[in-house]
Every structure is written in structure tokens, then in C-alpha cells.
C-alpha positions as CSV (number, residue, x, y, z in Angstrom):
1,M,0.0,0.0,0.0
2,H,1.5,3.2,-0.9
3,T,1.2,6.9,-1.1
4,R,1.7,9.2,-4.2
5,H,4.8,7.9,-6.1
6,T,8.1,9.5,-6.5
7,S,11.5,8.2,-6.5
8,R,13.5,6.1,-4.3
9,L,16.8,4.3,-4.4
10,P,18.6,1.4,-2.9
11,R,20.7,2.5,0.0
12,T,24.0,1.3,-1.5
13,A,23.5,2.7,-5.0
14,L,25.1,6.0,-5.5
15,A,24.3,5.8,-9.2
16,V,20.7,6.9,-8.7
17,I,20.1,10.4,-7.5
18,A,16.5,9.9,-6.4
19,T,15.4,8.3,-3.2
20,A,12.7,6.4,-4.9
21,V,9.6,6.6,-3.0
22,L,6.5,5.6,-4.8
23,L,4.4,8.7,-4.6
24,T,1.6,6.5,-3.6
25,I,1.3,3.4,-5.4
26,S,-1.5,5.4,-6.2
27,G,-0.3,7.3,-9.2
28,C,1.6,5.7,-11.9
29,S,1.1,6.2,-15.6
30,G,3.6,7.0,-18.1
31,S,4.7,8.4,-21.4
32,S,5.0,6.5,-24.5
33,G,8.6,7.5,-25.1
34,E,9.5,9.9,-27.9
35,S,6.0,11.0,-28.5
36,G,5.6,12.3,-25.0
37,A,1.9,11.3,-24.9
38,P,0.9,9.6,-21.7
39,Q,-0.3,6.1,-22.3
40,G,-4.0,5.6,-21.7
41,A,-4.5,9.3,-21.1
42,P,-6.6,11.6,-23.2
43,S,-4.7,13.9,-25.5
44,S,-6.9,16.9,-25.9
45,A,-7.4,19.7,-23.4
46,S,-11.2,19.1,-23.3
47,S,-10.8,15.3,-22.7
48,D,-8.2,16.0,-20.1
49,R,-10.7,18.1,-18.1
50,A,-13.3,15.4,-18.5
51,A,-10.8,12.8,-17.2
52,G,-10.1,14.8,-14.1
53,H,-7.4,17.2,-15.2
54,T,-7.7,20.5,-13.3
55,D,-7.2,23.7,-15.3
56,A,-4.0,24.9,-13.8
57,Q,-3.5,28.6,-12.8
58,P,-0.3,30.5,-13.2
59,L,1.9,30.5,-10.0
60,K,2.5,34.0,-8.9
61,P,5.9,34.9,-7.5
62,L,6.3,36.1,-3.9
63,P,7.4,39.7,-3.3
64,A,11.2,40.1,-3.8
65,S,11.6,41.7,-0.4
66,V,11.4,39.7,2.8
67,P,8.3,40.6,4.9
68,A,9.0,42.3,8.2
69,G,7.6,39.4,10.2
70,L,10.1,37.0,8.6
71,K,13.2,39.1,8.9
72,P,14.2,37.7,12.3
73,Y,14.2,34.2,10.8
74,Y,16.3,35.4,7.8
75,K,18.8,37.0,10.1
76,Q,19.3,34.1,12.6
77,K,22.7,32.6,12.9
78,L,23.2,28.9,12.2
79,S,25.3,27.2,14.9
80,W,27.4,24.6,13.0
81,R,28.9,21.6,14.7
82,D,30.9,18.7,13.5
83,C,28.8,15.6,12.9
84,G,30.1,12.3,11.8
85,D,33.4,11.8,10.0
86,D,34.9,13.4,6.9
87,G,34.3,17.0,7.8
88,F,30.5,17.1,7.8
89,Q,28.8,19.9,9.7
90,C,25.3,20.0,11.1
91,A,22.9,22.7,12.3
92,R,19.3,23.4,13.0
93,M,17.3,26.2,11.3
94,K,14.4,27.8,13.0
95,T,11.4,28.4,10.7
96,P,7.8,29.5,11.3
97,L,5.2,26.8,11.3
98,D,2.9,29.2,9.4
99,Y,4.5,31.7,7.1
100,E,1.4,33.9,7.0
101,H,1.2,34.1,10.8
102,P,4.7,33.6,12.4
103,D,4.6,32.6,16.0
104,P,7.9,32.0,17.9
105,D,6.1,29.6,20.2
106,K,5.2,27.3,17.3
107,D,8.5,27.5,15.4
108,L,9.9,24.4,13.7
109,H,13.5,23.4,13.8
110,L,14.8,21.8,10.6
111,A,17.9,19.7,10.2
112,V,20.7,20.9,7.9
113,A,24.0,19.2,7.0
114,R,26.8,20.3,4.7
115,K,30.2,19.3,3.4
116,K,32.4,22.2,2.7
117,A,33.9,22.5,-0.8
118,S,37.2,20.6,-0.9
119,G,38.9,22.9,-3.4
120,K,41.2,25.8,-2.4
121,G,40.5,29.4,-3.1
122,K,37.2,30.9,-4.3
123,T,34.3,28.5,-4.6
124,L,30.8,28.7,-6.2
125,G,28.9,28.8,-2.9
126,S,26.4,26.3,-1.8
127,L,24.6,23.5,-3.8
128,L,21.5,22.3,-2.1
129,V,20.3,18.8,-3.0
130,N,17.0,17.0,-2.6
131,P,16.7,13.3,-3.3
132,G,12.9,13.1,-3.8
133,G,10.0,11.5,-2.1
134,P,8.4,13.6,-0.8
135,G,10.0,12.3,2.4
136,G,13.5,11.5,1.3
137,S,16.2,12.7,3.7
138,A,18.4,15.3,2.1
139,V,20.7,15.2,5.1
140,D,21.2,11.4,4.6
141,Y,21.6,11.9,0.9
142,V,24.3,14.6,1.2
143,Q,26.2,12.5,3.7
144,Q,25.9,9.1,2.2
145,A,25.8,9.8,-1.6
146,A,26.3,13.4,-2.9
147,A,29.4,14.1,-0.8
148,V,31.2,11.0,-2.0
149,G,29.4,10.2,-5.3
150,Y,29.2,13.6,-7.0
151,P,32.0,14.3,-9.5
152,P,35.2,15.6,-7.9
153,P,35.0,19.0,-9.7
154,V,31.6,19.6,-8.3
155,R,32.6,18.6,-4.8
156,R,35.7,20.9,-5.1
157,S,33.6,23.9,-6.2
158,Y,30.5,23.7,-4.0
159,D,29.6,23.3,-0.3
160,L,27.1,20.4,-0.6
161,V,24.1,21.1,1.6
162,G,21.1,18.9,2.6
163,L,18.0,20.3,4.3
164,D,15.5,17.7,5.6
165,P,12.2,19.3,4.6
166,R,9.6,19.9,7.4
167,G,8.0,16.7,8.4
168,V,10.9,14.6,7.1
169,A,13.5,12.5,9.0
170,R,15.2,14.9,11.5
171,S,12.9,17.9,10.8
172,E,9.8,17.5,13.0
173,P,9.1,14.0,11.5
174,V,5.6,13.0,10.8
175,R,4.5,9.7,12.5
176,C,1.3,7.9,11.9
177,L,1.3,4.2,12.9
178,T,3.2,1.9,15.2
179,D,5.5,-0.6,13.4
180,K,3.0,-3.4,14.0
181,Q,0.2,-1.3,12.6
182,M,2.3,-0.4,9.6
183,D,2.9,-4.1,9.0
184,T,-0.8,-4.7,8.9
185,F,-1.3,-1.6,6.6
186,T,1.2,-2.8,4.0
187,Q,-0.5,-6.2,3.8
188,T,-4.0,-4.8,3.2
189,D,-5.5,-6.1,-0.1
190,Q,-5.3,-3.2,-2.5
191,T,-7.3,-4.9,-5.3
192,P,-10.7,-5.5,-3.5
193,D,-12.9,-8.1,-5.1
194,N,-16.1,-7.4,-3.2
195,A,-17.8,-5.0,-0.8
196,R,-16.2,-6.6,2.3
197,E,-12.6,-6.1,0.9
198,T,-13.5,-2.6,-0.2
199,N,-14.6,-1.6,3.2
200,R,-11.5,-3.1,4.7
201,L,-9.3,-1.0,2.4
202,V,-11.3,2.1,3.2
203,S,-10.9,1.4,6.9
204,A,-7.2,1.0,6.5
205,Y,-6.9,4.4,4.8
206,K,-9.0,6.0,7.5
207,K,-7.0,4.5,10.3
208,F,-3.8,5.6,8.7
209,A,-5.1,9.2,8.4
210,A,-6.4,9.2,11.9
211,G,-3.0,8.0,13.2
212,C,-1.2,10.8,11.4
213,D,-3.7,13.3,12.9
214,K,-3.3,11.9,16.4
215,R,0.5,11.8,16.4
216,S,1.4,14.8,14.2
217,G,-1.8,16.9,13.9
218,D,-0.1,20.1,15.0
219,V,2.1,20.2,11.9
220,L,0.1,18.3,9.3
221,G,-1.5,21.5,7.8
222,H,1.9,23.1,7.2
223,L,3.9,20.6,5.3
224,S,3.2,21.7,1.7
225,T,5.7,22.1,-1.1
226,V,5.2,25.8,-1.0
227,D,6.2,25.8,2.7
228,A,9.3,23.7,1.9
229,A,10.3,26.0,-0.9
230,R,10.1,29.0,1.4
231,D,12.3,27.1,3.9
232,M,14.9,26.6,1.2
233,D,14.9,30.4,0.4
234,M,15.5,31.1,4.1
235,L,18.4,28.6,4.1
236,R,19.9,30.2,1.0
237,A,20.0,33.5,2.7
238,L,21.5,32.1,5.9
239,L,24.2,30.4,3.8
240,G,25.2,33.7,2.3
241,D,24.1,32.9,-1.2
242,K,22.5,35.5,-3.4
243,K,20.9,32.8,-5.6
244,L,20.0,29.2,-4.9
245,N,22.0,26.6,-6.7
246,Y,20.2,23.2,-6.5
247,V,20.0,19.6,-7.8
248,G,16.6,18.0,-7.2
249,A,15.5,14.5,-8.3
250,S,11.9,13.3,-8.8
251,Y,9.7,15.1,-6.3
252,G,12.8,17.3,-5.8
253,T,12.0,18.7,-9.2
254,Y,8.5,19.6,-8.1
255,L,10.1,21.4,-5.1
256,G,12.7,23.1,-7.3
257,A,10.1,24.2,-9.9
258,Y,8.0,25.8,-7.1
259,Y,11.1,27.5,-5.8
260,A,11.8,29.0,-9.3
261,G,8.2,30.1,-9.6
262,L,8.0,31.7,-6.2
263,F,11.6,33.2,-6.2
264,P,12.6,33.6,-9.9
265,Q,14.9,36.5,-9.1
266,R,16.8,34.3,-6.6
267,S,17.0,31.2,-8.7
268,G,20.5,30.3,-9.8
269,R,21.7,27.0,-11.4
270,L,18.8,24.6,-11.0
271,V,19.0,20.9,-12.2
272,L,15.6,19.2,-12.2
273,D,16.2,15.5,-12.9
274,G,13.3,13.1,-13.3
275,A,10.9,16.0,-13.7
276,M,7.3,16.3,-12.5
277,D,4.7,18.4,-14.1
278,P,3.1,20.9,-11.6
279,S,0.2,21.6,-13.8
280,L,-1.4,18.2,-13.4
281,S,-4.2,17.1,-11.1
282,M,-3.6,14.3,-8.6
283,L,-5.7,12.0,-10.8
284,R,-3.7,12.7,-13.9
285,I,-0.4,12.2,-12.0
286,N,-1.5,8.9,-10.7
287,R,-2.8,7.6,-14.0
288,D,0.3,8.8,-15.9
289,Q,2.5,7.1,-13.4
290,T,0.6,3.9,-13.8
291,G,1.5,3.9,-17.5
292,G,5.1,4.8,-16.6
293,F,5.5,1.7,-14.5
294,D,3.8,-0.4,-17.3
295,T,6.4,0.9,-19.7
296,A,9.2,-0.1,-17.3
297,F,7.7,-3.5,-16.8
298,R,7.5,-4.1,-20.5
299,E,11.2,-3.3,-20.9
300,F,11.9,-5.7,-18.0
301,A,9.8,-8.4,-19.6
302,K,11.4,-7.9,-23.0
303,D,14.8,-8.5,-21.4
304,C,13.5,-11.4,-19.2
305,V,11.9,-13.5,-22.0
306,S,15.1,-13.4,-23.9
307,R,16.8,-15.3,-21.1
308,S,16.6,-19.1,-20.5
309,D,15.9,-18.6,-16.8
310,C,13.1,-16.1,-17.1
311,P,10.4,-17.0,-14.5
312,L,7.7,-15.3,-16.8
313,G,8.3,-17.7,-19.7
314,R,10.0,-17.0,-23.0
315,K,7.1,-16.4,-25.4
316,S,6.4,-12.6,-25.4
317,T,6.1,-9.5,-23.2
318,K,2.3,-9.8,-23.4
319,D,2.5,-13.4,-22.2
320,A,4.9,-12.4,-19.4
321,A,2.4,-9.8,-18.3
322,R,-0.4,-12.4,-18.2
323,R,1.8,-14.7,-16.1
324,L,2.7,-12.0,-13.6
325,S,-1.0,-11.0,-13.3
326,A,-1.8,-14.7,-12.7
327,F,0.9,-14.9,-10.0
328,F,-0.6,-11.8,-8.3
329,E,-4.1,-13.4,-8.4
330,K,-2.7,-16.6,-6.9
331,T,-1.0,-14.8,-4.2
332,D,-4.1,-12.8,-3.4
333,K,-5.9,-16.1,-2.7
334,K,-3.0,-17.8,-0.9
335,P,-0.2,-15.6,0.5
336,L,3.3,-17.2,0.3
337,R,5.6,-18.3,3.1
338,T,8.6,-16.1,3.7
339,G,10.4,-17.4,6.7
340,D,9.1,-14.3,8.5
341,P,5.9,-14.1,10.6
342,R,4.6,-12.0,7.7
343,K,3.4,-13.8,4.6
344,L,3.8,-12.4,1.1
345,T,0.4,-11.0,0.2
346,E,-0.6,-9.7,-3.2
347,S,0.0,-6.1,-2.1
348,L,3.5,-6.9,-0.8
349,A,4.4,-8.9,-4.0
350,T,3.2,-6.0,-6.1
351,T,5.3,-3.6,-4.1
352,G,8.4,-5.8,-4.5
353,V,8.0,-5.8,-8.3
354,I,7.5,-2.0,-8.4
355,R,10.6,-1.5,-6.3
356,A,12.7,-3.2,-8.9
357,M,11.3,-1.0,-11.7
358,Y,13.2,2.1,-10.6
359,D,16.6,0.9,-12.0
360,E,17.4,-1.7,-14.5
361,S,20.3,-2.9,-12.3
362,S,17.6,-4.4,-10.1
363,W,16.2,-6.7,-12.9
364,P,18.4,-9.7,-12.1
365,Q,17.3,-9.5,-8.4
366,L,13.7,-9.4,-9.5
367,R,14.1,-12.4,-11.8
368,D,15.6,-14.4,-8.9
369,A,12.8,-13.2,-6.5
370,L,10.1,-14.1,-8.9
371,T,11.6,-17.5,-9.6
372,S,11.6,-18.3,-5.9
373,A,8.1,-16.9,-5.4
374,M,6.7,-19.0,-8.1
375,D,8.2,-22.0,-6.3
376,G,6.4,-21.0,-3.2
377,D,9.0,-18.9,-1.3
378,G,8.2,-15.2,-1.1
379,A,11.2,-14.2,1.0
380,D,13.1,-12.4,-1.7
381,L,10.1,-10.4,-3.0
382,L,9.4,-9.4,0.6
383,T,12.9,-8.1,0.9
384,L,12.3,-5.9,-2.1
385,A,9.0,-4.6,-0.6
386,D,10.7,-3.9,2.7
387,E,13.4,-1.8,0.9
388,Y,10.6,0.2,-0.7
389,Y,8.9,0.8,2.6
390,E,12.2,1.5,4.4
391,R,11.5,-1.3,6.9
392,D,14.7,-2.5,8.6
393,P,15.5,-6.1,9.7
394,D,14.3,-5.3,13.2
395,G,10.8,-4.4,11.9
396,H,11.2,-0.6,12.3
397,Y,9.9,1.7,9.6
398,G,11.4,5.0,8.6
399,N,9.5,8.2,8.3
400,I,9.2,8.4,4.5
401,M,5.9,6.6,4.1
402,Y,4.3,9.0,6.6
403,A,5.9,12.2,5.3
404,N,5.0,11.2,1.7
405,P,1.2,11.4,1.9
406,A,1.4,14.2,4.4
407,V,2.9,16.4,1.7
408,N,1.0,14.9,-1.3
409,C,-2.4,15.2,0.3
410,L,-1.8,18.8,1.2
411,D,-0.4,19.8,-2.2
412,L,-3.3,18.8,-4.4
413,P,-7.0,17.9,-4.1
414,P,-7.4,14.1,-3.9
415,A,-7.7,12.0,-7.0
416,F,-10.8,10.2,-5.5
417,S,-13.1,10.8,-2.6
418,S,-15.0,7.5,-2.6
419,P,-14.9,3.9,-3.8
420,E,-17.4,4.9,-6.4
421,D,-15.0,7.4,-7.9
422,V,-12.4,4.7,-8.1
423,K,-14.7,2.3,-9.9
424,K,-15.6,4.8,-12.5
425,A,-11.9,5.4,-13.2
426,L,-10.8,1.8,-13.3
427,P,-11.0,1.3,-17.0
428,S,-8.6,4.2,-17.7
429,F,-6.1,2.9,-15.2
430,E,-6.4,-0.7,-16.5
431,K,-5.8,0.6,-20.0
432,A,-2.7,2.4,-18.8
433,S,-1.4,-0.8,-17.2
434,P,-3.2,-4.2,-17.4
435,V,-0.9,-5.5,-14.7
436,F,-0.7,-2.6,-12.2
437,G,-3.7,-0.4,-13.1
438,R,-6.3,-1.8,-10.7
439,G,-4.1,-1.6,-7.7
440,F,-2.8,1.8,-8.5
441,A,-6.3,3.2,-9.0
442,W,-7.4,2.0,-5.5
443,A,-4.2,3.3,-4.0
444,A,-5.1,6.7,-5.3
445,L,-8.0,6.8,-2.8
446,N,-5.7,7.3,0.2
447,C,-5.8,11.1,0.2
448,G,-9.6,11.0,0.1
449,Y,-9.7,10.5,3.9
450,W,-6.9,12.9,4.9
451,P,-7.6,15.0,8.0
452,D,-6.4,18.3,6.5
453,K,-7.9,19.9,3.5
454,P,-5.4,20.5,0.6
455,T,-3.9,24.0,0.5
456,G,-2.5,23.7,-3.0
457,R,-3.7,23.1,-6.5
458,P,-2.2,22.5,-9.9
459,H,-0.1,25.4,-11.2
460,R,1.6,26.4,-14.4
461,I,5.1,27.7,-13.5
462,D,6.9,30.0,-15.9
463,A,9.7,31.3,-13.6
464,K,10.1,34.4,-15.8
465,G,13.3,36.2,-14.9
466,A,15.1,33.2,-13.5
467,D,18.5,32.1,-14.8
468,P,18.6,29.2,-17.3
469,I,17.2,26.0,-15.7
470,L,18.2,22.5,-16.8
471,V,15.3,20.0,-16.9
472,V,16.3,16.4,-17.3
473,G,14.0,13.6,-18.5
474,T,14.5,9.8,-19.1
475,T,12.4,8.4,-22.0
476,R,11.4,5.2,-20.1
477,D,11.3,6.5,-16.6
478,P,8.7,4.6,-14.6
479,A,8.0,7.1,-11.8
480,T,8.3,10.4,-13.6
481,P,7.2,9.8,-17.2
482,Y,9.1,11.6,-19.9
483,A,6.1,13.6,-20.9
484,W,6.3,15.4,-17.6
485,A,9.9,16.6,-18.3
486,Q,8.7,17.8,-21.7
487,A,5.8,19.6,-20.1
488,L,7.9,21.3,-17.3
489,A,10.5,22.4,-19.8
490,G,7.7,23.9,-21.9
491,Q,6.3,25.8,-18.9
492,L,9.5,27.2,-17.5
493,E,10.6,30.2,-19.7
494,P,14.3,29.8,-19.1
495,A,14.4,26.0,-19.3
496,R,16.5,23.7,-21.5
497,L,15.4,20.0,-21.8
498,L,18.1,17.4,-21.5
499,T,16.9,13.9,-22.6
500,Y,18.4,10.6,-21.6
501,E,17.1,7.9,-24.0
502,G,17.1,4.9,-21.7
503,D,15.5,3.1,-18.8
504,G,15.3,3.8,-15.1
505,H,14.4,6.6,-12.8
506,T,16.4,9.9,-13.2
507,A,19.6,10.3,-15.4
508,Y,22.4,12.2,-13.7
509,L,25.1,9.9,-12.4
510,R,23.5,6.9,-14.1
511,G,22.9,7.9,-17.7
512,G,26.4,8.0,-19.0
513,A,29.0,10.6,-19.9
514,C,26.8,12.7,-22.1
515,I,24.3,13.3,-19.3
516,N,26.9,13.8,-16.6
517,D,29.2,16.1,-18.7
518,T,26.2,18.3,-19.6
519,V,25.0,18.6,-16.0
520,D,28.5,19.2,-14.7
521,T,29.2,21.9,-17.3
522,Y,26.0,23.6,-16.3
523,L,26.8,23.4,-12.6
524,L,30.4,24.5,-12.9
525,K,30.2,27.1,-15.6
526,G,26.5,28.1,-15.7
527,E,26.4,27.0,-19.4
528,A,23.2,25.3,-20.3
529,P,22.8,23.7,-23.8
530,K,21.8,26.4,-26.3
531,N,18.9,24.1,-27.4
532,D,17.3,21.0,-26.1
533,K,19.7,18.1,-26.1
534,K,19.4,14.3,-26.3
535,C,21.9,11.8,-25.0
536,P,21.8,8.1,-26.0
């Protein structure tokens, strides 16, 4: 069971910039590659509206001057201390819970970490990074990945900085369920076959939302992407940078685009990798993502059926899809043993497969896991599902699956408000993905029971007046379909689109020399491609 979908990444892999977190296994529908048209999605503006696409309004920039009530926050002094090894420094930044009504008694304290530039002499200032989610820890990312995995010239030239967004990890983290309750939640049947199973799923969503309200109700209404973008601007000022330089992946592109729209005059070198389209409704996001994961699965299946040990047969990708669907149905009726008190339910099996779609380097692991599962042992698929949910071997869950819906359900009106809404939309989701569509459609119901009303809506963002912005898209990206990168680059006036023609989620540091060299040149010299550019 999931929450919007965005990016996530295996702990040990520095090759992927995103922190792959399925936005929700609720939204997943993708582009059809070069055409840029989302699969299973209407193409005309009128049919978009009929299918649930909200007419997006232009995002208005905030005033260039800092309001008087916020000046004390912008003038605070960060108290840096050594943290961990290798020269990392950490601090806490005070920020108002409510930007419109600052109250020192309700201030939040957000975690910041940095690694100073390793080069001598004058540097380029700070480079903020965000790994995605929403809910991925930027502090962890800068310490475990960026500070050791970014190219040496970038690390020599910039102070690498991570800010855990409000509600995430070390920054007033949202909590919703106990570990035992979360185990139960993740096993809930997400493809209900009758009224009893539908009621059970709805009850699970309501209990999840009530748990968030009970444990984190004081902050739930102030965790939006707009709030997080304003926090980033405050940090920019406290770091002494006139403009924000930034690398955001997956949901991090959504955050970066909002920053550019709200503060175009303070936007510097922005890399938006695995781009999201801020003009889409939650329904459209979810359905587009569904097709994106279907595209990724078909690429996996094409590779699998060419191998003698493929657990999905060797006939065709269509036959492989039928076999996987049959496996899910069998698991729905009889969950598999795992060597753990938990059995592998259909929902956990689906999550394990989804987890492997983020990066083609996980395909061999998925083949092995499916082979074992089809022999009756679900342990390896359960391991993949646990990676996705950030469940450690001791049964403890991270914060990401709580922060994720807390942000998503505030940013946009829900895709669905009732089971009846889901049932009406099922055909379009199943068209987007015969394998995943039904489950993703029901997962999109989660925000329908959220305790706080959404404060955001879809926006078109032009960022007029900002410096050139580099938007990066991967043609067969499962979590952020390529059409989204095209759409975002079309909205942002100063954008250039950099395309990676390949598989997997995001491109920088995993798409080869052409992608890496283009991004590095932009970060180090401020030189974006004169025109849109494609990399094989």
C-alpha cells in the first residue's frame, strides 16, 4: 500500500540520484517514449478536463523583499557543529510553522547538513540537494551519496548542503502508525474483489489518516511544497548565497520548480532531474505514473523473455504480463511463506516488483525473486518490498511513508473521494497498465480521507526572470514519465530540456558521460545547452 509515487533508491547505490519513494502506489502512468503522450491518457485539453485534469492557474511569484515578520528568521545565525566523519557539519534552522502568521512559540527546527567544498580558493557557494520522495532525507543523501558520489570537480567547487524538509527524517518528522500497525497496513488487499474487501481497504486508509492526525496533527497542515520552498529560500540567505543553486530529483524537481516560480529573481543553477509536471491534477499524476511503470515492466519483460531462466516464460512480453497477473491473483488467494511471521500478500508482492522497476540494475534481483516466489518462497520479494517501505531487519519503519502522503495530500486535491469514484476510473487505469492499473487506482484513494484539506492546486510555472534551468528527463522513466519533463521544460521560460534515451528513474550519475558532462558543465560554468539536447 503506498502513497503518491516518486523516486527512491537502494541504500547502497550512488548511481541513482533519487530516493525512490512511490508517490503513492496510487499514481503511476507513463509516457510512450519519444511521442511524449501519456499512455492511456486523453490527449486533448477538453478530454483532459473530462478525465479529471484540473485547469492549472499560473503560479504568482512572492514579493522580492522579505516581509517584516520574517526578517528575524532570515537574520538568525546557524550554529554549525561537527557531525560524523569526513568533515560534515550539522545545524538546526528555525522556521515559522505558518509563514502567514509567524509565532515563535510554534516554530519548527529543521535539520541541515553540509560538506564544505574541498577545493582551495574561491568556490561557487552552496549547492542544495534533494533526493525526492516527498519524504527522502536530504541530510542522509548529502552525507551518504552526494558528498562521496558527485564528480570531484563539483565537490571541489561547492559546499554540498542537505535540508530535511519539514515533516521529514530529522525535521519534526511525521509519525502515523506503530511498526506493527504499519505491517498490517502494508499487507491490506489493494485490489478489492467485493464490498467486504473494499470496506477493509477504506478502513485502512481512515486508520492511517487518523493515526497521522493523532501523532502529528499540529504540523500536518503546514507541510506543503510551498512551505518547503520558502524554507529553502531562508536557508539560501543564511548560507550567504544571493541565488539558490540546486539539484533536485523526482519530487525534488517539483520542489525546485516551485522555488523557481516563487523566487525567480533568486534562482541560480537549478537541475531538475526526473521532472514532475506541476500543472497536473492528482488523478492525472496517478494515472500517468501507472503507465510509466507499465512501460518499465514491458522493458523488463522484454529482457526477461530473452533469457533461458526467465520466470515469466519465453514467449512474449504480453505473455509475461499475463503470467505476472496470474501470479498476483494466486498470491491474493493464498499468500506465500517467507520465513518471516509475515506472509507475502498480493499487495507486498506488487510492491516488491514495483521497487525493482526504478533501476534496470535491479532486474536480475527481480528475476531471482520471482523464480523463488513462483516456487512458493516469497522471502526475496518481501525483501524488495521492505526496501521500498524502508522497513529495517528489526521491523522498524522509517518516516518516509508517513511524510509522503502528508505532503502529497496537502499539495493537491485528492484523486478520488469515494470507492465509487475509483470504480468509474478503473477502465482508464487498467488501460494504462493491465498488470498494475487496478491496484494503483485503488491506492489513489488514500488522500480522500486525509484529516487536513489541501492547501495547494495544480499550477503552471513560468519562472520568468530566472537564470537558465536544466530539466532532465528519461524516456522510459517509470516514476516520472518523460512527458512530464517535456511539459515542465515547456512551462519554464528559461528551461532547457536534457533527454536521456534509456531506462530507469532519473539520469544524472546513471545515464552515462553525455548526461553527466552536460550537467557538470552547467553546474560549474553556468552553461546550459543552447537548445534542447538528447543523450543516447
